[in-house]
N, C-alpha and C positions, 0 to 999 in steps of 0.2 A: 645718212645715218650709218654708223658702224656699231656692230654688236659682237661682243666676244662672249662665248659660252664656255664656262669652266665645268666640264663634266664631273659630277660627283654624286655618289649615293653611298649608303651605308655598306653595301657589299662590294664596292670598288668603283671603277669608272663606268659612267653611263655611255652607251653607244648610240651614235647618231648615224642614220642612214639617209641616202638620197631620198627625198620625198618627205622626210620628217619635217614637222613644222613647229613653230613656237607661237604661242598666243600671249599677247601682252595686253592686259586690260587696264585702262586708266582707273583710278579710284573714283567711285561714284560719289556724287554730292550727297551729303547727309540728308538734305530735304527730300531727295529722290528715294533714298534708301528708306527713310521714315514712311513715305507714302506706300511703298511696297510692304513694309512691315505691318502697317495698319490693316492690310488686307489679308494677312496670314492668320491662321488659327494657331496661336501660341499658348493655348490653355495648358498643354502638357508641361510648359515651362513657367507656369503661373503668369503668363502674358509678359514674360521678361525676354526681350530680344537679345539680351546678353548672356542668356543661359546656354550651356554647352549642349550640342546635339551631335548625332552621328548621321552621316549621309549614306543612304542605300537606294537602290533602284526599286521602283514600284513593280515592274515586270520587264519583259523583254522589249517593250516599245521604248525607243529613245526619242523623247520629245525635244529635249535640249541637253546640251552638255555643259557642265560646270567643272572646270579644271581646278581641283583643290589639291594641294600638295599631299602626297601619300603619307608624309610624316605627321599630318594633322590628325591626331587621335580624337581630339575634341575641338570643336569650332562652333562659334555662335552664328545664329541667323544673321545678325548684323555684320559680322565679318564676311560671311559668304556673299551677301548682297553688296557690301562695300568694295571688296577686293577681287572677287572671283566670278562675278556675273556681269554681263553686258545688259544693263537695264534700259538703255535708250535706243535699242535697235527697233526696226520696224519688223514685226513678225511676218513670216511667210504664210501664204495660204495653207500650206501643209501643216505648219505649226499651229495655226488657228483651228484647223480641223481636229488635230490631236488634242489641243487644249479643251475643245468643246466636249470631248469624251470624258474629261476629268471634272467637268462642272457638276456641282452637287444639286443645283436646282434646275428645273426645266427651263425657267426663264433665262438663267445664265447660259445654259447649254444652247438654247435657240439664238440668243444674242451673239455669242461667239461663233456659232455655226454660220450665221448670217454674214458676219464680218469676213469669214473665209470664203463664202460663196460669191459675194459681190465685192471682192478684194479691192479692185481699182476704185470704185465709188466710195466705199466705207473707210478704207485704210489709207490708200495712196492720196486720194483727193480730200480726205478728211470730212466727208459729209455725214 
Protein backbone atom coordinates (compact mmCIF):
# COMPACT_ATOMS: atom_id res chain seq x y z
CA UNK A 1 0.00 0.00 0.00
CA UNK A 2 1.26 3.46 -0.82
CA UNK A 3 -0.01 6.61 0.84
CA UNK A 4 0.81 10.19 -0.07
CA UNK A 5 0.03 12.92 2.42
CA UNK A 6 -0.39 16.45 1.19
CA UNK A 7 0.20 18.68 4.20
CA UNK A 8 -2.28 21.51 4.41
CA UNK A 9 -4.01 23.57 7.05
CA UNK A 10 -5.47 27.07 7.09
CA UNK A 11 -2.31 28.58 8.57
CA UNK A 12 0.12 27.02 6.12
CA UNK A 13 1.85 23.69 5.81
CA UNK A 14 1.33 20.96 8.38
CA UNK A 15 4.57 19.56 9.80
CA UNK A 16 5.12 15.85 10.26
CA UNK A 17 7.84 14.48 12.50
CA UNK A 18 9.35 11.06 13.04
CA UNK A 19 6.94 9.10 15.21
CA UNK A 20 3.83 10.94 14.03
CA UNK A 21 1.12 8.58 12.92
CA UNK A 22 -1.98 8.52 10.82
CA UNK A 23 -5.26 6.83 11.75
CA UNK A 24 -7.46 5.53 8.97
CA UNK A 25 -10.87 4.29 10.09
CA UNK A 26 -13.12 2.41 7.71
CA UNK A 27 -16.70 3.60 7.50
CA UNK A 28 -18.83 1.71 10.01
CA UNK A 29 -21.91 -0.13 8.79
CA UNK A 30 -25.16 1.75 9.32
CA UNK A 31 -26.68 -1.16 11.29
CA UNK A 32 -23.75 -1.07 13.76
CA UNK A 33 -23.97 2.73 14.06
CA UNK A 34 -27.72 2.49 14.67
CA UNK A 35 -27.14 -0.03 17.49
CA UNK A 36 -24.74 2.40 19.20
CA UNK A 37 -27.07 5.36 18.62
CA UNK A 38 -29.95 3.47 20.22
CA UNK A 39 -27.93 3.28 23.46
CA UNK A 40 -27.12 7.01 23.63
CA UNK A 41 -29.16 9.65 25.44
CA UNK A 42 -29.91 12.05 22.60
CA UNK A 43 -32.73 13.87 24.40
CA UNK A 44 -30.87 17.20 24.06
CA UNK A 45 -31.19 16.71 20.28
CA UNK A 46 -34.87 15.66 20.49
CA UNK A 47 -33.55 12.10 19.94
CA UNK A 48 -32.32 13.08 16.48
CA UNK A 49 -28.93 11.43 15.73
CA UNK A 50 -28.50 13.83 12.82
CA UNK A 51 -28.60 16.97 15.00
CA UNK A 52 -25.35 18.91 15.31
CA UNK A 53 -23.21 18.62 18.48
CA UNK A 54 -19.90 19.91 19.79
CA UNK A 55 -17.31 17.53 21.23
CA UNK A 56 -15.55 18.26 24.51
CA UNK A 57 -13.72 16.24 27.15
CA UNK A 58 -15.49 15.29 30.36
CA UNK A 59 -12.33 15.67 32.44
CA UNK A 60 -8.63 14.84 32.31
CA UNK A 61 -9.24 11.09 32.08
CA UNK A 62 -8.81 9.92 28.53
CA UNK A 63 -10.97 6.86 28.02
CA UNK A 64 -10.82 6.71 24.25
CA UNK A 65 -9.79 9.01 21.49
CA UNK A 66 -11.90 9.99 18.55
CA UNK A 67 -10.00 11.87 15.89
CA UNK A 68 -12.37 14.43 14.40
CA UNK A 69 -11.00 17.03 11.98
CA UNK A 70 -10.41 20.37 13.72
CA UNK A 71 -12.37 22.20 11.04
CA UNK A 72 -15.58 20.39 12.07
CA UNK A 73 -17.43 23.13 13.95
CA UNK A 74 -20.64 21.11 14.00
CA UNK A 75 -20.89 17.37 13.59
CA UNK A 76 -23.66 14.87 14.20
CA UNK A 77 -23.53 11.81 16.46
CA UNK A 78 -24.22 9.69 13.36
CA UNK A 79 -21.23 11.21 11.53
CA UNK A 80 -18.95 10.68 14.53
CA UNK A 81 -19.90 7.03 14.89
CA UNK A 82 -19.92 6.36 11.14
CA UNK A 83 -16.63 8.00 10.16
CA UNK A 84 -14.47 8.69 13.21
CA UNK A 85 -14.90 5.86 15.74
CA UNK A 86 -13.73 2.26 15.72
CA UNK A 87 -16.93 0.54 16.83
CA UNK A 88 -15.85 -3.06 16.32
CA UNK A 89 -12.73 -3.27 18.46
CA UNK A 90 -12.41 -5.42 21.56
CA UNK A 91 -12.14 -3.08 24.55
CA UNK A 92 -9.09 -3.50 26.78
CA UNK A 93 -9.40 -4.26 30.51
CA UNK A 94 -8.24 -0.69 31.23
CA UNK A 95 -10.95 0.76 28.99
CA UNK A 96 -13.61 -1.41 30.64
CA UNK A 97 -12.51 -0.21 34.09
CA UNK A 98 -12.71 3.39 32.92
CA UNK A 99 -16.11 2.86 31.31
CA UNK A 100 -17.45 1.29 34.51
CA UNK A 101 -16.78 4.61 36.27
CA UNK A 102 -19.09 6.37 33.79
CA UNK A 103 -22.01 3.95 34.20
CA UNK A 104 -25.07 5.65 35.65
CA UNK A 105 -26.65 2.63 37.32
CA UNK A 106 -25.07 0.34 39.90
CA UNK A 107 -26.08 -2.72 37.86
CA UNK A 108 -24.36 -1.38 34.71
CA UNK A 109 -21.30 -0.31 36.69
CA UNK A 110 -20.94 -3.78 38.25
CA UNK A 111 -21.50 -5.55 34.92
CA UNK A 112 -18.82 -3.54 33.08
CA UNK A 113 -16.48 -3.83 36.07
CA UNK A 114 -16.91 -7.63 35.98
CA UNK A 115 -16.06 -7.67 32.28
CA UNK A 116 -12.81 -5.85 33.04
CA UNK A 117 -11.89 -8.05 36.01
CA UNK A 118 -12.46 -11.39 34.31
CA UNK A 119 -11.37 -10.14 30.88
CA UNK A 120 -10.23 -13.42 29.33
CA UNK A 121 -13.39 -15.33 30.29
CA UNK A 122 -15.96 -12.58 29.66
CA UNK A 123 -14.53 -10.71 26.66
CA UNK A 124 -11.94 -12.81 24.85
CA UNK A 125 -13.72 -16.17 25.22
CA UNK A 126 -17.17 -14.54 25.05
CA UNK A 127 -18.82 -16.43 27.94
